[in-house]
N, C-alpha and C positions, 0 to 999 in steps of 0.2 A: 504493500500499499503506499501512496506517495500524498503528503500533504503539503499544503502552502503556508507558509508564515508570512502575515501580512500585518507589518507592525508591531508593536510590542504588545498589545492585548487584545487585537481583532486577528483570531485564528480561526481559519473554516477549511474543512477537509473538502477536496475537489474531488475526490475518489470514495468509493464504497468504503463504508466503517465497518472493519471486522468485528465478530461478536465471539463469545464463548472463550474457548482456550486460544483461538486466533488473537485475542485482545492481549492475552498476556505474553504470547509469541512476539507480537509486534512491540510492545514495551520493552521486552527482553533486548530485542534488535536495536533498538534506539540506543538503549543504555551503552550496550555493548559498542556502540559507534559513535556515542557521544552527541547523537541528534535530539539534543532538547528542545528545539522547535517543534519536531515531529512528535515527540512526546506530549507536549501540552495541547497541539493541535488535535491529537487523537481523543484527548479528553474533552476538549471542546466538540468534537464530533460527536461522541458518545452522548454528551448533553443536548446537543441539537436533533439527535435521533431519539431522544427520550429513552436511552438505554443508561441509566445511571450507573457510572462505573464502578465497581467493587472497591473495598477497600485495599485489596492486593494490587489492584490496577492504580488506584491512586498512589500506592506506595511505589510501584516501578517509576511511575512518572516523576515524582519527588525525589527519588533514588538518582534518577537521572540529571536532574537539576543540580542536586548535590554534587554529583561527580565532574560536573561541568561549571561547578564554581557560581551557580546562578541562584545566590542564597534570597535575593529580593524576590524572583519569580516564585521561588520555592514558597516563601511567606505568602505571597498574592494568590498563588494556587490553592495554598491550603485555607485561606479565606474565603476563597471562592467556593470551594468544596463545602465548607461549613454554612455559606450562606444558600446554597443550593441542597441542604441537606444531604449530600452524598455521603455513603458511610465512611466513617472514619475509625480509627482506632488508634492506640497508643503508638503503633509503629509509625504511621503517618506524621505523628507531633514529632517523634524521637529522630526521624530522617530529617525532618527542617528544624529541628534543634542544632543538629549535627551540622547541618548546612551553614547556619549563622554562627554556631563556634567555630568552625573551622576559617571562615572569614573574618572572626575577631569581633563579632557583633554579640557580646555577650549579654546586652539589654534584652535584645531580642530572644534569646535563648531562654532566660529567666522569666520572660515574661510568657512565654508559651509553657514551661512548667507550671505557672501559677495558674493558666486558663484551663487547664486539663479538668478539674473538678466541675468547670461550667459546662462541660461535654459530657459529663458523668463517664469520665475516664480516670483511672488511677494511675499515677506514674510508677514506672518499671524501674529495674535498678539501671537499664540503661540509660532512663531519662535524668536519674540523680546523677550518674557517672557524667554525661554530657553537660550537665548544669554545673557541675563542680568544676569541671575544666575550664567551661566558659568564665564563671566566677573568678577562676584563679587568673584567667587572661586580662579580667578587667581589675585585679588587686582588690576583688570584695573579699577578705580573708574570713570575715563573719559570716557571709553567707555560705563559703565553703564549709565552715565548721559547722553551720547550722544544719547543711543538708547532709553532712556526714553523721550528724548527731540523730535526726530524722532516721537515716538508714540503721543506726544502732537499735533504734526504738523498735523498728520493724522486726530486727533481728532478735531482739528481746522478746518480742511477741510470737515470733515463729513464723511470720509471714514472709520472711526472705530467708535464705541459707547463710550460714556464717561464711561459706566462701565468698558470697557477694560482698558481704561487709568488709572480707579481707581486701577484695579488690579496690573497693571505695578509700581503703586508708592509703593504698599504692598511688590512687589517683590523686588525694588529696596532698600526698606529699611530693609527686611530681610537679604538681601546681605551685608548691612552695619553693622548690627546687630552682624552677624556671624563673622566680620572681625574687631568688636571693633571700628569701624569708626564713634564715636559718633559726631563730629563736621559736617560730612556730612549727617549725620542723622537728625540732628536738622535742618539744612538749609532745606533739602527734607520736613520735616514735615511741615515747614514754606511754603515751595513753594506748597505742596500738597493743602493747605487752599488757597494760593492768587489765583489758578486757578480756583477758584469756587468749589472745591471737599471738602466734609467732611471727615476727616480721622475717621476710625473707631478704636476700640478697637486693632485689629490687627496693625494698624500703629501705635498707642501710644504705645503699649509694645514693637514692634521692637525697637521703637526710645528709651524707656526706658531700653530695653537690651544692646542697643549699648553704652548707656552711663555709665550703670552698668558694664559692660564688660570691658569698656575702662578706668576705676577706677573715671568716673567722678559721683560719685554716689550722689553728691549734688545735681547735675543737674536733676538726675533721680528721687531724693525726690521731687523736685520742679515740674516735669512733673506729677507726682503722685498726689499731691495735686491739680493740674490744671486739670485733668480729669473730676471730678464731674462739674465744670465750663463750661466743653465743652459738658456736657450732657452725659457723659460717666461714666460708673461704674467701678473702678476698679475690676480685677477679680483675682483669684488664680495665673493665669501667671504674672500679673503685680506684685504682692506682692514678688513671687519667685524672679523675676528679680531684684528689687531692694534690697531683701536680699541677693541674691548672691553678688551684687556688695559692700555693707556693709560689709559682712564677708571677700571678697578677700583685701578689703582695710583695714582691720585690726581693723576696727571700731566695736568691740564686743559689746560695751556697747550701742551704737547707735542700732546695729541690735538686741540686746534684747529687748529694748524698742521698737524696731519697730514691732518686732514679736508679742511683748504683745499688742501693738495698733491694729495689724491686726486680732489677735484672738478676741479682744474685738467687733470688728466690725461685 
C-alpha cells in the first residue's frame, strides 16, 4: 500500500486501506523502513474508513514515530487517538513517553505519566522507568526519588516483582551519575541495600561514576576498594570511571599510579 503525506497535519490515503492482519504487517513494514509519514497516513485512513485502529496498531504507528525522533508528532497522534476514542493502552503511552524522554523533553514525559489515571490506565514498571530517566535528564531529583518511592510501595504491596524494583534503583543511579549527583547516588546505594536488595556491578559502577564525575574521586577510590568485600569484582568500566575522575581532578600522579595498578591486576 502507498500513502500520500500532505502537509504536517493533513494525511489522506490514496489507495485501498488494508484490514486485519494486513494492517499490522503494513505498520511493521513502515517501522522497519522508518516511513513515519506512511504510518500516520494509515492511521488517518483507518479513521476515514471508520475502521477504528486497535491499540496494537496505534502502538506500531507511535513506535515508528519514536524510532524516527518524531516526538511531537507522537504526542499529537496520541492526543488525536484519545479525542477519537481509539483504543489506547499503557503501551501507547509508554512509547510516547519514551519518544519525549529520548528527545530530552522530560516535562512531557512526566505529564503523560500523570495523565494515565484520567484514561483509566495504571502506570507500568516501564512507565516509571522512562519517567525516572526523563526526570533525571531534567535534574528533577525529588521526582526521581518520588517515583522510586512509588515503585517501592508497589513492591511492598506485592503488585510488582522485587526484580522490577531492582531495575528501578539502577535507573535512578544511572540518572544521578549523568548529573554528577554523587551525594544522592551514595544515599541511594545505601538505601538499595537497606531494603533487602543487593546492588550489582551496574549499581556500584553508576555510583563510582557519579563520584568521579562530581569531583569526589577519593570516595570513588573508596567504593572501588569496597567492591570485592561486597562479593563484586571491579571491571573495566569501574576502572575507567575512577581514572576519569582522577584525570579531571588534576591528580595526574595518582592517575598514573592507579592505571599501573589496574594493569597489574
